[in-house]
C-alpha positions in Angstrom: -22.5 15.6 -2.2 -19.7 13.9 -3.3 -21.5 11.0 -2.4 -24.7 11.6 -4.2 -22.2 12.2 -7.6 -20.2 9.0 -7.7 -23.7 7.3 -6.8 -24.7 9.0 -10.1 -21.7 8.6 -12.1 -21.3 4.6 -10.7 -25.2 3.5 -11.7 -24.3 3.4 -15.8 -21.4 1.1 -14.9 -23.7 -1.2 -13.1 -25.2 -2.1 -16.1 -22.2 -3.0 -17.9 -20.1 -4.8 -14.9 -21.7 -7.8 -15.5 -20.0 -8.2 -19.3 -16.7 -9.1 -17.4 -15.8 -9.6 -13.8 -12.3 -7.8 -14.6 -13.9 -5.0 -15.2 -15.7 -4.9 -12.0 -12.4 -5.2 -9.7 -10.3 -2.3 -11.8 -13.3 0.1 -10.8 -12.9 -1.2 -7.0 -9.9 -2.0 -7.1 -9.3 1.9 -7.8 -12.0 3.9 -7.3 -12.8 4.7 -10.4 -15.7 7.3 -11.8 -16.5 10.0 -13.2 -14.9 12.1 -10.5 -11.2 10.5 -11.0 -10.1 7.9 -8.7 -10.0 6.9 -5.0 -6.6 5.5 -5.8 -3.8 6.3 -6.7 -2.1 5.0 -9.7 0.9 5.5 -11.6 1.5 7.6 -14.3 2.4 6.2 -17.4 3.9 7.2 -20.8 1.3 6.1 -23.2 2.8 2.9 -24.6 0.2 1.3 -25.8 -0.6 4.4 -28.5 1.1 2.8 -31.9 -0.8 -0.8 -30.4 -3.8 0.1 -28.7 -5.7 -2.3 -31.2 -3.3 -5.2 -29.9 -4.8 -5.1 -27.0 -8.4 -5.8 -25.1 -10.2 -3.0 -24.0 -12.5 -2.9 -21.5 -14.5 0.6 -20.7 -14.2 1.0 -17.7 -16.8 3.6 -16.5 -19.3 6.2 -18.7 -19.6 9.9 -17.8 -22.7 9.7 -17.0 -24.5 13.2 -16.4 -21.0 15.2 -15.5 -20.5 16.7 -18.6 -17.1 17.2 -17.1 -16.5 14.1 -16.1 -13.9 11.2 -16.8 -14.7 8.0 -18.4 -11.9 5.6 -18.6 -10.9 2.2 -20.2 -8.8 -0.5 -19.2 -6.2 -1.3 -22.0 -5.1 -5.3 -21.1 -2.1 -7.4 -22.7 -3.3 -10.9 -22.5 0.0 -12.1 -23.0 1.6 -10.4 -20.3 -1.4 -10.2 -18.0 -0.4 -5.9 -17.5 -3.3 -3.1 -17.6 -3.2 0.4 -18.3 -5.8 2.9 -17.4 -6.4 5.8 -19.6 -8.6 8.6 -18.2 -10.4 11.4 -20.9 -12.5 14.3 -20.4 -12.4 16.5 -18.1 -12.5 20.5 -18.4 -9.1 20.8 -20.0 -10.4 17.0 -22.0 -7.3 15.5 -20.7 -5.8 12.0 -22.0 -3.5 11.3 -19.3 -2.1 7.2 -18.9 -2.0 5.0 -16.0 -0.1 1.7 -15.1 0.6 -0.6 -15.9 -1.0 -2.7 -13.2 -1.2 -6.3 -12.6 -4.2 -8.0 -13.4 -5.0 -12.0 -12.2 -4.7 -14.3 -15.7 -8.5 -15.8 -15.0 -10.0 -12.7 -15.5 -8.7 -12.3 -18.6 -9.2 -15.3 -19.8 -12.8 -14.8 -18.9 -13.0 -10.9 -20.4 -11.0 -13.3 -24.0 -13.6 -16.1 -23.8 -16.8 -12.8 -24.1 -15.8 -11.6 -26.6 -18.3 -11.9 -29.7 -17.0 -13.5 -32.6 -15.7 -11.8 -35.4 
């Protein structure tokens, strides 16, 4: 049953994954889905709250049909090539920060090139 729920949660993500390779890399690396993570991530103290607009933001997944599922967003510091992942949702409406995790410079630059012009 859990496999079916993971598949249902992953299907909407597949349509978005082509927009930036880094999105699918992070999802696969940490097993990110509406159910949470399959790979442990280090907790963080939300260091970006005051500077969120200065980071590259990538939506990693949607909740899909799971009303109590989690949604994840990555905040990437393009200068240091580090990412923080924010998990929101669930029964109690959590907002949990994880990271930083290292990302490759070429993956970050590819995502920056794909951003729409202001």
